[in-house]
N, C-alpha and C positions, 0 to 999 in steps of 0.2 A: 199320487201323494200317499195313499195308503201303503203302497209297496215301498216307498222311501222310508215311511215311518216304521214299517216292519223291519227293513234292513237296519235302520238305526237302532232299533231295540235289540235286534240280534247281535249287532256289534258291541253294544253296551253290555249285554249279558256275557258275551265271550270275554270282553275286557275285564269284567268283574271276576269272572272265574279264574283268569290268568293272574290277576292281582292277588286273589286268595291263595293260589298255589305259591306265588312268590313270597307271600307273608309266611306261609307254613314252612317253606324252605329256609327262610332267614331265621325263623324261630327254632327250628330243629338244628341249624347251624350253631346258633348261640348256645343251645343246650350241650351239643357235642363239645364245643369249645370249653365250656365250663366243666364238663365231666373230665375231659383230657387234662385240664389244668389241675383239678383236685386230685386225680389219680397220680399225677406227676408229683405233687406235693406230698402225698401219702408214701409214695415210693421213696422219696428223699429221706423222710423221717424213719421209714422202716429200715433203710440201708444203715442209717446211723445207729439205730437201736440194735440191729443185728450185729454190727461191729462192736458196740458196747457190751452186748451180751457175751460175746466170745471172750472179752478182756475182763469181764467181771471177776473180782477176787473173792468177794464176800457174799454171803447169803443176802444181806441187806441190799447190796448193790443189785443183785439179780432180782429180788423181789420188787424193787423200784422200777427196773426195766420192764418187768412183767406187767406192772400196773400201767405203764405207758403204752405197752402193746395192747392192753385191753381198751384204752382210749382210741387207739388206731383201729381196732376191730370194730368199735361202734361207728367210727366214721366210714369204714369200708362197707358196713352193712347199710348205712344211710345212702351211700353211693350206689349200692346194689338196687335199693328201692327206687331211686331216681332213674336208674337205667331201665327198670321195668316200666316206669311211667312213660319214658320216652318211647320205648318199644310199643306200648299201647297207643301212644299218639300216632306213630307211624302206621299202625294198622287200622286207624279210623277210615271209614268208607271214602272220605274226600282225599285221603293220602295214599290209599292202599295201592292204587295203580302205579303212581310215580315213585313210591318208596318201598316197593315190594323187595327189591334186591337189597336195599339198605337195611330193611328190617331183618332179613336173614343174616346179614353180616353182624348186625347188633347183637342178635342172639348168640352168636359165637363169642363176641366180646363179653356179653353178660356172663357167659360160662366162666371166663377167666376172672371176672370180678367176684363171682361166687366162690371160685376156688381160693382166691386171695382171702376172702372173708372166713372161710372154713379153717384155712391154715392158721390164720390169726386166732381163731377160737381155740385152737390146739396149742397156741404159743409156738408155732413153727414159723419163725421169721423167714428162714431161707426159702421154703416153698411159697409163702405169701408174697415175697419179693419177686420170685420168678413169675407167678401168675399176674401180679400187679404190673410188672413191666410189659408183659404181653398185652394186657388190657389197655395200658397207656399207649402203646404203639398202635393198636387197632383203633382207639378213639381218635388219635391224631390223623390216621389215614382216612377215616370216615369224615372227620372235620375238613380235611383238604379237598376231598371229593365233593362235599356239599358246597364248599366255598367256590369251587370251579363251576358247579352246577348253577349256583345263585348268580355268579358273574355271567355265564352264558345266557341265562334267562333275561338278565338286564340288558345285554347286548341285543338279544332278539326283540325285546320290547322297544328299545330305541329305534331299531331298524324298521320295525312295523309302524311306529309313530311317524317316522320320516316318510315311509312309503305312503301312508294314508294322507299326510299333508300334501305330498306331491300329487296324488289323485285328486284331492279337493281343488288344488290350485288349477289343474288341468280342466276339471269340470267347470270351474268358475269361468275360465278363459273361454271355454267353448260356449257357455251360456251367454257370456258378454258379447261374443261375436254374433251369435244369433240375434241378440237384442239390437245390435248395430245394424244387421241386415234388415231387421224388421222396421227400424226407423227409416232406412233407405228405400223401403219397399215403394213400388209404383203405387200401392194402394194403402197409403198411410191412414186414411180414415175409414177404409173398408173393413169388412168382417174378418178377412183373412189376416191383415196386418194387426188388427186388434187382438185377434186370438193368439197370434204368434207372440206378440208382446206379453200378453197375460201369461202365457205358458212359460216364457223365459223368466218373468218376474217370480212365478211360483217356484221355478226351479231354484233360483237364487235364494228365495225365502227358506226353502227346504234345506239349503246348504247352511244357512245361518243357524237353523235349529240344530244341526249336526255339530 
């Protein structure tokens, strides 16, 4: 009984750790999806402003476009801060092992986010757009990889639950067969038959606890 209880506790702990890992992957996936979308939106606005800047005919038009570029610079800097927060999350002890490679890739993406931010600070729309598009593409690639990883873990969890259910069914069938054998024993009132029935009932009770 103690051994069964220990195995049950071990299984529960392992399941809890796996569920925590799945939650972290889903949350990181959501952050990557959000960062990719926002970088895409920034790039679209930036492309429009770059085109408008090239066509500006008056100083007033040019100054208005530069004011809008400053607004995009602030948004790009905020995106950089949130990229750093995500990188810190990936490097937490509970995530370090399974997200080490992704963390390195995010560092490369962060560099392009930083370059876009610096270019905007210098009103260099062309360089900012080049770096921003690289960052967008890298965010999207990481998002897709994490989506596949999350889907793979979900499929693994379903398979594991199905296997555990099959094992429990098999164990219950074996215990039920032993109980039937005990009831058909030549010594139904003897010590041997009584002990066997008690052992089987205890096994069934342990299964219910699981």
